[in-house]
C-alpha positions, 0 to 999 in steps of 0.5 A: 658191174657187180664186185664181191664183197671180198673185193669191197673189203680190199679196196674199203679196207685200203683205202682206209688204212691211207692209201688214197681213192685214185690208186685205190681205182688205180690198182683194182681198177675200179671208179673213184665214185663207185669207191666213195659210193662203198666209204659212205655206206654201212653195209658194203653187201650188193643193193637189190631193187626190185622195182624204183618208185615211179612216177607212173602207178601201175595197178593204176595202169592196169585198171586202165586197160582193163575198163580202156582197153581200145585207149591209144598209149597217146592216150594214156600219156596225156591221161597219166600225165607222163610221156608216151614211151613210158606207157610202151615200157608199163605196158612191155614188162605186164606183157600186156600187148597191143591190140591187134587188127588184121585187115585184109586189102583186096588182093590177099583174099580168095579168089572164091570170096571175091566172087561171092561179093559179086554175086552178092552185089549184083 
């Protein structure tokens, strides 16, 4: 949950003026760990993290998808030494979908096609 800067300042001021962290947490209904983190920081403005540094290099994954579009996610996971869910997550964030193949069973084919197939077999 994101707290406004005014609320953060009130809590920090309360603690620095002699109030305990536990009582501040109870009064303002904020977790003690959050208050301790605010007390450590110089600037109380919220931190915006766009993209954290991860084990997987997304640019290399994107190149790999372009070079090997038929590779399975499991193969990519082994290549980059990460879990398969990491590959699925990265591909989803990059708006890259899996290749979908359309399989049509004999029952789903129209009768006209079946007749053509039977005639060509004779």
